[in-house]
C-alpha positions as CSV (number, residue, x, y, z in Angstrom):
1,M,-198.9,-23.7,-108.0
2,E,-200.4,-22.4,-110.8
3,K,-198.4,-21.3,-113.7
4,K,-199.0,-18.7,-116.6
5,H,-196.5,-18.1,-119.7
6,L,-196.5,-15.1,-122.3
7,T,-194.9,-14.4,-125.2
8,V,-193.5,-11.0,-126.0
9,P,-195.5,-9.7,-129.0
10,P,-193.2,-8.5,-131.7
11,D,-193.9,-5.0,-131.2
12,I,-192.4,-4.7,-127.7
13,Q,-188.8,-3.6,-128.0
14,N,-186.2,-3.1,-125.3
15,V,-189.2,-2.6,-122.3
16,R,-188.5,-3.5,-118.9
17,L,-189.6,-7.0,-118.0
18,D,-191.4,-5.3,-114.8
19,Y,-193.6,-2.7,-116.9
20,F,-194.2,-5.2,-119.4
21,L,-195.8,-7.3,-116.6
22,A,-197.3,-4.7,-115.0
23,H,-199.5,-3.9,-118.0
24,A,-199.9,-7.2,-119.6
25,L,-201.1,-9.3,-116.3
26,A,-202.6,-6.2,-114.6
27,E,-206.0,-7.8,-114.1
28,F,-204.1,-10.9,-112.3
29,F,-200.9,-9.1,-110.1
30,S,-200.7,-5.5,-108.5
31,R,-197.1,-3.9,-109.8
32,T,-195.7,-4.9,-106.1
33,K,-196.9,-8.5,-106.6
34,I,-194.8,-8.8,-109.7
35,K,-191.6,-7.0,-108.4
36,A,-191.8,-9.7,-105.8
37,L,-192.5,-12.8,-107.7
38,I,-189.3,-11.5,-109.8
39,E,-187.4,-11.2,-107.5
40,E,-188.5,-14.9,-105.5
41,G,-187.4,-16.5,-108.9
42,K,-191.1,-17.3,-109.4
43,I,-191.0,-15.4,-112.8
44,R,-188.4,-16.4,-115.7
45,L,-187.4,-15.0,-118.8
46,N,-186.5,-17.6,-121.5
47,G,-186.1,-20.4,-118.5
48,E,-183.9,-18.1,-116.5
49,C,-184.2,-15.9,-113.3
50,V,-184.0,-12.5,-113.8
51,K,-184.2,-8.3,-112.4
52,P,-187.2,-6.6,-112.4
53,H,-185.4,-4.0,-115.0
54,T,-184.4,-6.8,-117.1
55,H,-185.6,-6.0,-120.7
56,V,-187.3,-7.9,-122.6
57,R,-188.1,-8.1,-126.7
58,G,-190.5,-9.6,-129.5
59,G,-190.8,-13.4,-129.2
60,D,-189.0,-13.5,-125.6
61,Q,-191.0,-16.3,-123.3
62,V,-191.9,-15.4,-119.7
63,S,-193.0,-17.9,-117.5
64,V,-195.0,-16.9,-114.0
65,D,-195.1,-19.4,-111.2
66,Y,-197.7,-18.1,-108.4
67,E,-199.8,-19.5,-105.4
68,K,-203.5,-18.9,-106.2
69,E,-205.4,-17.2,-103.0
70,P,-207.8,-19.0,-102.2
71,E,-211.1,-16.9,-102.4
72,E,-212.8,-15.1,-99.9
73,L,-216.2,-15.6,-98.6
74,I,-218.7,-13.7,-100.0
75,R,-220.8,-11.6,-97.3
76,A,-224.3,-10.8,-97.9
77,E,-225.2,-6.8,-97.5
78,S,-228.3,-4.9,-97.0
79,I,-228.0,-3.0,-100.2
80,P,-231.4,-1.6,-101.6
81,L,-231.9,-3.4,-105.1
82,D,-234.8,-2.0,-107.6
83,I,-236.1,-5.2,-108.8
84,V,-238.1,-5.5,-111.8
85,Y,-239.4,-8.7,-112.0
86,E,-238.7,-11.9,-109.8
87,D,-240.0,-15.4,-109.7
88,Q,-238.6,-19.0,-108.7
89,D,-236.5,-19.1,-111.6
90,L,-234.7,-15.7,-111.8
91,I,-234.4,-11.9,-111.2
92,V,-234.5,-9.0,-113.3
93,V,-232.8,-6.1,-111.8
94,N,-232.3,-2.2,-112.6
95,K,-228.6,-1.7,-111.7
96,P,-227.5,1.9,-110.9
97,A,-224.7,3.4,-111.9
98,G,-221.3,3.0,-110.2
99,M,-222.4,-0.3,-108.5
100,V,-220.0,-3.5,-109.4
101,V,-221.4,-6.1,-110.6
102,H,-219.5,-8.8,-108.5
103,P,-216.7,-8.8,-106.4
104,G,-213.2,-8.9,-108.1
105,S,-209.7,-6.7,-107.1
106,G,-210.5,-3.8,-105.6
107,N,-214.0,-4.3,-104.9
108,P,-214.5,-6.9,-102.2
109,K,-218.0,-5.6,-101.2
110,G,-220.8,-3.5,-101.9
111,T,-221.6,-5.2,-105.0
112,L,-224.6,-6.5,-106.5
113,V,-223.7,-10.1,-105.7
114,N,-223.5,-9.0,-101.9
115,A,-226.7,-7.4,-102.5
116,L,-228.5,-10.3,-104.0
117,L,-227.1,-12.5,-101.1
118,H,-228.7,-10.6,-98.5
119,H,-232.1,-10.5,-100.8
120,T,-232.6,-14.4,-101.5
121,K,-230.9,-17.5,-100.1
122,S,-231.8,-19.0,-103.7
123,L,-228.6,-17.9,-106.7
124,S,-227.4,-20.2,-109.2
125,Q,-223.7,-21.9,-109.0
126,A,-223.4,-22.6,-112.8
127,G,-220.4,-19.8,-112.9
128,D,-218.6,-19.4,-110.4
129,A,-218.2,-19.2,-106.5
130,V,-217.5,-15.4,-106.8
131,R,-220.3,-15.1,-109.1
132,P,-223.3,-16.9,-108.1
133,G,-226.5,-15.9,-110.5
134,I,-224.8,-13.8,-112.7
135,V,-225.2,-14.8,-116.4
136,H,-224.1,-11.4,-118.0
137,R,-222.4,-8.1,-116.8
138,L,-222.6,-4.1,-117.2
139,D,-219.6,-2.3,-116.5
140,K,-219.8,-0.4,-113.3
141,D,-220.6,3.1,-114.6
142,T,-223.3,2.0,-117.0
143,S,-226.9,1.4,-115.8
144,G,-230.0,-0.6,-116.5
145,L,-231.2,-4.1,-117.0
146,L,-229.6,-7.4,-116.0
147,V,-231.0,-10.8,-115.2
148,I,-230.0,-13.0,-112.5
149,A,-230.2,-16.7,-112.7
150,K,-231.5,-18.3,-109.0
151,N,-230.9,-21.9,-110.4
152,D,-228.3,-23.8,-112.1
153,S,-231.3,-24.9,-114.9
154,A,-232.0,-21.8,-115.1
155,H,-228.7,-20.4,-115.4
156,R,-227.8,-22.7,-118.2
157,F,-230.7,-21.8,-120.2
158,L,-230.2,-18.3,-120.4
159,A,-226.3,-18.5,-120.5
160,N,-227.4,-20.6,-124.0
161,Q,-229.9,-17.6,-125.1
162,F,-226.7,-15.4,-125.2
163,K,-224.1,-17.4,-126.4
164,G,-226.7,-17.9,-129.5
165,H,-227.3,-14.0,-129.7
166,H,-231.3,-14.5,-129.1
167,I,-231.0,-11.9,-126.2
168,D,-232.8,-8.6,-127.0
169,R,-230.8,-5.7,-125.8
170,R,-231.0,-2.4,-126.4
171,Y,-228.7,0.3,-124.6
172,W,-229.4,4.6,-125.0
173,V,-226.3,6.2,-125.3
174,A,-225.3,9.9,-126.1
175,V,-222.3,10.8,-128.2
176,K,-220.4,13.4,-129.2
177,G,-221.4,14.8,-132.5
178,V,-224.0,14.7,-135.0
179,V,-224.5,11.5,-136.6
180,Q,-225.4,11.6,-140.2
181,H,-226.9,8.6,-140.8
182,D,-230.4,7.1,-139.3
183,E,-228.7,3.6,-138.8
184,M,-224.9,2.6,-138.6
185,R,-223.0,-1.0,-137.7
186,S,-219.9,-1.8,-136.8
187,D,-218.3,-5.3,-137.1
188,E,-214.7,-4.2,-135.6
189,P,-212.9,-7.3,-134.1
190,L,-212.3,-6.8,-130.5
191,G,-209.2,-7.6,-128.1
192,R,-207.4,-6.8,-125.1
193,S,-204.8,-4.2,-125.4
194,V,-201.3,-6.3,-124.7
195,M,-199.9,-3.3,-122.9
196,N,-203.0,-2.5,-120.5
197,R,-205.1,-5.3,-119.9
198,K,-208.2,-3.2,-118.5
199,K,-208.4,-1.8,-122.3
200,V,-210.3,-3.3,-125.0
201,I,-208.9,-2.0,-128.7
202,V,-210.0,-3.0,-132.3
203,K,-208.0,-5.5,-133.0
204,P,-208.3,-6.2,-136.9
205,D,-205.8,-9.2,-137.0
206,D,-206.9,-11.5,-133.9
207,G,-209.9,-9.5,-132.2
208,K,-212.9,-11.4,-131.2
209,P,-215.6,-10.9,-134.1
210,S,-217.9,-8.2,-132.5
211,V,-221.3,-6.7,-134.3
212,T,-222.9,-3.4,-133.0
213,H,-226.0,-2.1,-134.6
214,F,-226.9,1.8,-133.7
215,R,-229.8,3.5,-134.8
216,V,-230.7,7.6,-134.4
217,L,-233.1,8.8,-131.8
218,K,-232.6,12.2,-131.3
219,R,-230.1,14.6,-132.9
220,F,-229.1,17.5,-130.8
221,Q,-226.6,20.6,-131.8
222,R,-223.4,19.0,-131.0
223,A,-224.6,15.4,-129.8
224,T,-227.0,12.4,-130.7
225,L,-228.6,10.2,-128.9
226,L,-228.7,6.7,-130.1
227,E,-230.0,3.2,-129.5
228,A,-227.5,0.6,-129.8
229,R,-228.3,-3.5,-130.2
230,P,-225.0,-5.6,-129.7
231,E,-225.7,-9.1,-131.4
232,T,-222.1,-10.0,-129.5
233,G,-221.2,-9.5,-125.7
234,R,-217.6,-8.4,-125.5
235,T,-216.1,-6.6,-122.9
236,H,-216.7,-2.7,-123.4
237,Q,-217.8,-3.5,-126.8
238,I,-220.4,-0.2,-127.3
239,R,-218.0,2.0,-125.9
240,V,-215.2,1.3,-128.3
241,H,-217.4,0.5,-131.0
242,L,-218.7,3.8,-131.2
243,R,-215.2,5.4,-130.8
244,S,-213.9,3.8,-133.6
245,L,-217.0,5.2,-135.4
246,G,-215.9,8.9,-134.6
247,Y,-218.6,9.3,-131.8
248,P,-217.1,8.9,-128.4
249,V,-219.4,8.1,-125.7
250,L,-220.1,11.5,-123.6
251,G,-218.6,11.1,-120.0
252,D,-216.8,8.3,-120.8
253,L,-213.1,9.1,-119.7
254,V,-211.5,5.7,-121.1
255,Y,-213.0,5.9,-124.5
256,G,-215.1,8.6,-124.8
257,V,-215.3,12.4,-124.0
258,A,-215.6,14.1,-120.5
259,S,-218.7,16.3,-120.3
260,P,-219.8,18.9,-117.7
261,F,-223.2,17.6,-117.1
262,I,-222.5,13.8,-116.8
263,H,-219.9,12.0,-114.8
264,R,-219.9,8.8,-116.2
265,Q,-220.5,7.1,-119.6
266,A,-224.0,7.9,-120.7
267,L,-224.7,4.4,-121.5
268,H,-228.1,3.0,-120.1
269,A,-229.3,-0.7,-120.8
270,K,-233.0,0.3,-121.2
271,E,-234.5,-2.9,-122.9
272,L,-233.9,-6.6,-122.2
273,G,-235.6,-9.8,-123.8
274,F,-235.4,-13.3,-123.0
275,V,-237.2,-16.5,-123.5
276,H,-238.4,-17.8,-119.7
277,P,-236.5,-21.0,-118.8
278,Q,-239.7,-22.9,-117.5
279,T,-242.8,-21.4,-119.2
280,K,-240.8,-20.8,-122.8
281,K,-242.6,-17.6,-122.9
282,K,-241.1,-14.3,-124.4
283,L,-240.4,-11.9,-121.5
284,F,-239.6,-8.2,-122.3
285,F,-238.6,-5.4,-119.9
286,T,-237.7,-1.5,-120.2
287,S,-236.0,0.8,-117.8
288,D,-236.4,4.6,-117.4
289,I,-233.7,6.5,-117.9
290,P,-231.7,7.6,-114.8
291,P,-231.7,11.3,-113.4
292,D,-228.4,11.9,-114.4
293,M,-228.9,10.9,-118.1
294,Q,-231.8,12.7,-118.3
295,F,-230.1,15.8,-117.2
296,L,-227.5,15.5,-119.8
297,L,-230.2,15.1,-122.4
298,D,-232.4,18.3,-120.9
299,Q,-228.8,20.2,-121.3
300,L,-228.2,19.1,-124.5
301,E,-231.9,20.0,-125.7
302,S,-231.2,23.5,-124.0
């Protein structure tokens, strides 16, 4: 039996328990599962069994008891991969927009991991069972370069470079508005939203340190193409930092603004550099802008 404990934030007042948990635990349970757990007495409010419609207030204590469901076997799938580089220790792939990196809730198949398992029998297990080889991630609708570890030694070596901020990562991103300064920097701390755990927000008081550098590549009449260089690797970091700076990402329906010229966030991981785990030599890779993002830039130019 697994257990979770939550303290209702002080700004939450007179909100239904099931509504609060549906947002606070969105990445773990569906609304139906939460309701079932409450009705089964597996969710307690201040130590007592309650109804789904019971209201919570700041400071209330919520405990959740649940059975951890066994992870399904991840299956290899014959999915084309754009492999930029491969040797006995690692693979560098150019991920298309629309592909999820690894299986998860709502995405049991069709992921990069499913494709990698079909491509090679050698993937690191240093992470966990559903993320073999995965050292870092890109959002589903972000395209570009990823490095995959083929053994545990390579995984640990690469992971330490990410942890120490020694990886060269440069993204191209198109934003609404004409950026006036040639260079910008954002160091806003970031964290998960309490009411929507899938969303990241600026949290000045208790957010995690986050730093992104930006450089203007090209200015258009009402938009700008930027190079983004993240020092840290927080979830949705570039998109949230640009929103806080007042330059929302084009095509981003969560943190940015819609665009008639692209149907996903205009964000591409264009350059990736790191030290090879065996040779200890620096490797550097670049990726062409994908057709949908190039179409957007052509429309902005015209």
